[in-house]
C-alpha positions as CSV (number, residue, x, y, z in Angstrom):
1,M,-24.7,17.2,-4.4
2,S,-23.8,18.9,-7.6
3,T,-20.6,18.6,-9.5
4,G,-18.6,21.6,-10.3
5,P,-17.2,22.4,-13.8
6,H,-13.9,20.6,-12.9
7,T,-15.3,17.7,-10.9
8,P,-16.0,14.6,-12.9
9,P,-19.3,13.0,-12.3
10,A,-19.3,10.3,-9.6
11,P,-19.6,6.7,-10.9
12,T,-22.7,4.8,-9.9
13,P,-22.6,1.9,-7.4
14,A,-23.1,-0.5,-10.4
15,Q,-20.2,1.0,-12.2
16,F,-18.0,0.6,-9.1
17,R,-19.0,-3.0,-8.8
18,A,-18.3,-3.6,-12.5
19,A,-14.9,-2.0,-12.1
20,Q,-14.2,-4.2,-9.0
21,D,-15.1,-7.3,-11.1
22,S,-12.9,-6.2,-14.0
23,P,-9.7,-8.2,-14.9
24,E,-7.7,-5.0,-14.5
25,F,-8.8,-4.4,-10.9
26,R,-8.3,-8.1,-10.0
27,E,-4.8,-7.9,-11.5
28,L,-4.1,-4.7,-9.5
29,R,-5.1,-6.3,-6.3
30,R,-3.1,-9.5,-7.1
31,T,0.0,-7.4,-7.8
32,Q,-0.4,-5.3,-4.6
33,R,-0.9,-8.4,-2.5
34,S,2.0,-10.3,-4.1
35,F,4.2,-7.5,-2.7
36,A,2.5,-6.7,0.6
37,F,1.8,-10.2,2.0
38,P,5.4,-11.6,1.6
39,M,6.8,-8.4,3.1
40,T,4.4,-8.5,6.0
41,V,5.2,-12.2,6.7
42,T,8.9,-11.5,6.4
43,F,8.9,-8.6,8.8
44,F,6.6,-10.4,11.3
45,V,9.0,-13.4,11.4
46,W,12.0,-11.0,11.8
47,Y,10.2,-9.2,14.6
48,L,9.1,-12.5,16.3
49,L,12.7,-13.7,16.1
50,F,13.8,-10.5,17.9
51,V,11.2,-11.0,20.6
52,I,12.0,-14.7,21.1
53,L,15.7,-14.0,21.3
54,G,15.0,-11.3,23.9
55,A,12.6,-13.4,26.0
56,F,14.3,-16.9,25.8
57,F,17.9,-16.2,24.9
58,P,19.0,-13.1,26.8
59,Q,22.6,-14.3,26.8
60,V,22.6,-14.0,23.0
61,M,21.2,-10.5,23.1
62,A,23.8,-9.6,25.8
63,V,26.7,-10.4,23.5
64,R,28.9,-7.4,23.4
65,L,30.0,-6.2,20.0
66,G,32.1,-3.4,21.3
67,G,32.0,-1.2,24.3
68,N,28.4,-0.9,25.5
69,I,27.0,-2.0,22.2
70,T,25.2,-5.4,22.4
71,L,23.7,-7.6,19.8
72,G,20.3,-6.9,21.3
73,L,20.8,-3.2,20.8
74,V,21.9,-3.6,17.2
75,L,19.0,-6.0,16.4
76,G,16.5,-3.6,18.1
77,L,17.8,-0.7,16.0
78,L,17.6,-2.9,12.9
79,Q,13.9,-3.3,13.5
80,F,13.6,0.5,12.8
81,V,15.9,0.2,9.8
82,T,13.8,-2.6,8.3
83,T,10.6,-0.8,8.9
84,F,11.9,2.3,7.0
85,A,13.3,0.0,4.3
86,I,10.1,-1.8,3.8
87,T,8.2,1.5,3.7
88,F,10.6,2.9,1.1
89,A,10.4,-0.3,-1.0
90,Y,6.6,-0.2,-0.9
91,V,6.3,3.4,-1.8
92,R,8.7,2.9,-4.7
93,F,6.9,-0.2,-5.9
94,S,3.5,1.6,-5.6
95,N,4.7,4.7,-7.5
96,R,6.3,2.6,-10.2
97,V,3.8,-0.3,-10.6
98,L,0.5,0.2,-8.8
99,D,-0.2,3.9,-9.2
100,P,-0.1,3.9,-13.0
101,R,-2.5,1.0,-13.2
102,A,-4.8,2.5,-10.6
103,A,-4.8,5.8,-12.4
104,A,-5.7,4.1,-15.7
105,L,-8.6,2.2,-14.0
106,R,-9.8,5.4,-12.3
107,E,-9.7,7.4,-15.6
108,R,-11.7,4.6,-17.3
109,L,-14.3,4.6,-14.5
110,E,-14.6,8.4,-14.7
111,R,-15.0,8.3,-18.5
112,E,-17.7,5.7,-18.1
113,A,-19.4,7.8,-15.4
114,A,-19.2,10.9,-17.6
115,G,-20.7,9.0,-20.5
116,A,-23.6,7.7,-18.3
117,A,-24.2,11.0,-16.5
118,P,-27.0,13.1,-17.8
119,E,-26.0,16.4,-19.4
120,T,-26.9,19.4,-17.3
121,P,-27.1,22.7,-19.2
122,E,-24.8,25.5,-18.1
123,V,-26.8,28.3,-16.5
124,A,-25.4,31.8,-17.2
125,L,-25.8,34.1,-14.2
């Protein structure tokens, strides 16, 4: 597979492993996990609470809040709201914190690959 004039050379497997072992990559993974894991656990607990209330405490879910609107209906709709809120928060966090760090790491890896790649002469057709 040849690289075009605008395609940077691909890093070697050894360069990928070195990048994976770098402090920058470990910090990037730690930062991503410090956001993703607590959010996942929080949402899972919230979802489990909803299921437990529905399964074992239907009288709580049947509490009328007004007209035909019950607590169960509101809590069910809030599941969707929290899903979108978590998605929005993660995208914002990723754009602001993770993406710049990942881009810097990728650029460094591409520079190292370019430095290690053998030069191929341009052929005029």
